[in-house]
N, C-alpha and C positions, 0 to 999 in steps of 0.2 A: 564491508557490505554496503552498497548504496540502495536505499529504499526511497521510492517516489510514491507519494500519495497524490493521485490525480483527481481533481474535482474543483468546481467553482467556489465552494465555500458553503454549501448547503449543510443542513444538520447532519446528514449521514456522512458527508465528507469530513466534517469536524470530528465526529465520533470515531471514524476510522483513524484519523491522524492521532487522536488521543490514545486509542488502543494500540497503535503501532509503537508509540513512545513507551507505553506501559510494558508491552511485550519485550522490547529491546532492553529496557531497564531490568525487568525481572530475569531475563536470560543473561544479562551481563556481557552482551556482545558488543563488539566495536562496529558501529553502524552510523552512517550519515543518512539522516532523514530529510527529505526535501518535499515541500508542498508545491505542487504545480497547479495553478488555476487558469493559466492561459489556454483558451479553447484550441488554438492552433497547435500548441505543443501536445495537448491531450489527444487531439486527432492524429498526430504523428504516430501514436501507439496503436491506432486502430480502435480506440475506445469510443463506443457509441452511447454508453450509459455509465454514469458515475455513481458512486466513487469507484476508483480502480487502484490497483496496487502493482507496482513494478519493482522487482528485486533483481539487482545486477543486470539491468536492461532486459529482463524477461517479464512480459505481462503475465501476472499470476492469476488475476481475476478482475472482473468488473461487475458493477451493478448490485453489489451486496456489501454487507458490513459483518465480517466474521468476528467471532469472539476473540478475546486475547489468546486463549489456548489454541484456537485454530490458526491464528497468525503465527504463533510460535512454531507450529508444525510446518507452515509454509517456509519459514526462515530456516528451520532444520533441514528441510528437503531442498534447500538451495533454490527456492522460487518455483519449484515444480507444482503444478496444480494437483490437489489431492483427489 
């Protein structure tokens, strides 16, 4: 599973990245986590508000910071919006 955390590095973006790492570790899944802070790359996903999360090339959400448990649900559902 490839997971992209999109955001310039604001507090919410940093929090999301930490929570993604926690969720992956707690689930014990094989995932590559990437932090994307380049505005041009973020815009390629159609994101207008950060932070955002992309799982296996699917934009899952943007503009919010879900809990660790909510992130686990996104990962279980294969990146489908809840």
